[in-house]
Structures are given as structure tokens and as C-alpha cells.
C-alpha positions as CSV (number, residue, x, y, z in Angstrom):
1,X,155.6,159.5,83.8
2,X,154.3,162.9,84.7
3,X,155.3,165.4,87.4
4,X,152.9,166.8,89.6
5,X,152.6,169.6,92.0
6,X,151.8,168.3,95.8
7,X,150.6,171.1,97.9
8,X,151.8,169.9,101.2
9,X,153.6,166.6,102.4
10,X,150.1,165.6,103.5
11,X,149.1,165.5,100.5
12,X,151.8,163.4,99.5
13,X,151.8,160.9,102.8
14,X,147.7,160.6,100.9
15,X,149.0,159.3,97.9
16,X,148.0,155.6,97.3
17,X,151.0,153.0,96.6
18,X,151.9,151.1,92.8
19,X,152.7,147.4,92.9
20,X,156.4,149.0,93.3
21,X,155.2,150.2,96.6
22,X,155.8,153.6,95.3
23,X,153.4,156.9,96.1
24,X,152.2,157.8,92.5
25,X,148.8,160.1,92.2
26,X,146.0,158.5,90.2
27,X,145.5,159.1,86.7
28,X,141.9,159.9,87.3
29,X,142.6,163.0,89.5
30,X,141.6,165.9,87.6
31,X,143.0,168.5,90.5
32,X,146.8,167.4,89.8
33,X,148.5,169.9,87.5
34,X,151.4,168.9,85.3
35,X,154.5,170.4,85.7
36,X,155.0,170.8,82.2
37,X,151.5,172.8,81.6
38,X,152.8,175.7,83.7
39,X,156.1,176.2,82.6
40,X,158.1,173.1,83.7
41,X,160.4,172.4,86.1
42,X,163.6,174.2,87.5
43,X,165.5,171.1,89.0
44,X,164.9,167.5,88.6
45,X,166.7,165.1,90.7
46,X,167.4,161.9,89.0
47,X,167.4,158.6,90.4
48,X,170.3,155.9,89.3
49,X,172.0,152.9,89.7
50,X,175.5,153.7,89.0
51,X,176.6,157.0,87.9
52,X,179.9,158.7,86.1
53,X,181.2,161.7,87.4
54,X,180.4,163.2,83.3
55,X,176.8,162.5,83.8
56,X,175.8,159.3,82.4
57,X,173.5,157.1,84.4
58,X,172.4,154.0,84.5
59,X,168.6,153.7,86.0
60,X,166.3,150.3,86.2
61,X,166.2,149.9,82.1
62,X,162.4,151.0,81.8
63,X,163.8,154.8,80.6
64,X,161.0,156.5,82.2
65,X,163.4,159.4,83.2
66,X,165.0,159.8,80.1
67,X,162.0,159.8,78.2
68,X,160.4,162.4,80.6
69,X,163.6,164.6,80.6
70,X,163.6,164.5,76.5
71,X,159.8,166.4,76.9
72,X,160.9,168.7,80.0
73,X,163.4,169.5,76.4
74,X,160.6,169.7,74.0
75,X,158.3,171.6,76.1
76,X,160.8,174.1,78.0
77,X,164.1,174.1,76.1
78,X,167.0,173.4,78.2
79,X,165.7,175.7,81.3
80,X,165.9,173.5,83.7
81,X,168.8,171.4,85.5
82,X,169.2,167.8,87.0
83,X,171.1,166.6,89.0
84,X,171.5,162.9,90.7
85,X,173.0,162.1,94.4
86,X,174.6,159.2,94.8
87,X,176.9,156.7,97.3
88,X,180.7,156.7,96.4
89,X,180.2,153.0,95.3
90,X,177.6,154.1,92.5
91,X,180.5,156.3,90.6
92,X,181.9,154.6,87.9
93,X,184.4,155.2,85.5
94,X,182.0,153.8,82.4
95,X,179.0,152.8,81.8
96,X,177.1,151.5,78.9
97,X,174.5,154.0,76.8
98,X,173.2,154.8,73.7
99,X,171.6,157.9,72.0
100,X,168.4,157.9,74.3
101,X,170.1,157.7,77.6
102,X,170.1,161.5,78.2
103,X,173.0,162.9,80.5
104,X,173.3,164.3,84.1
105,X,174.2,167.9,84.7
106,X,175.5,167.3,88.1
107,X,176.4,163.8,90.2
108,X,176.6,164.9,93.7
109,X,178.1,162.3,96.1
110,X,180.2,162.4,99.5
111,X,183.5,162.5,97.8
112,X,182.5,164.8,94.5
């Protein structure tokens, strides 16, 4: 997984859809700039199915975001923040985690 710079909403709208109906640039598009090659990101909004108030999250089980966040940490140190936007129903007291699961800096919900 990579994060790339998009210059406009139109550029985003023109991205092809994957088999999961997710807009994603083609791997062969050399015109796109990888965020980690240009200084990294300041803020990463991380999706998830469930979260704890302490910042644990459960995603879809593939680990794509955990792997990417670890790459960001190694590339740019800890000079980025992570945030998750959640419904109140997604906030739970505990989530099973492993040593590979990255924590979220801030979980924002209507009640937080």
C-alpha cells in the first residue's frame, strides 16, 4: 500500500476502481509521487471496524494500514499523527491486538 499525491478532485474521480470498488491508482502510473519519498505525511486518517478509546483498532484483518504505518515510522520517524473517525457504536472497551498492530493517536467519535 502506498499513499500518493493527487492534485485535484478530478484526478481522484478519474482513478480506476479495484474489484472491491475502491479507487486506486495503477501501479504503472509513474507520474504519481509517493508521499514517503517526499518527506512523508503529517496526518493519516485510519479506517477501522472497531476502536478503543486508548487507540487500539481492528481493521479488516489484512494488516495493510499497520504495515504502512510501520513504514511511515521507519521512514520519517514519529513526525506524523494518526486519527480515526468512528461512530459511538464502534467504540468498545477491548480489542484483541498483537505486537504488529499499530495504535491510533486519536479516536474521534460523536461522544468524544
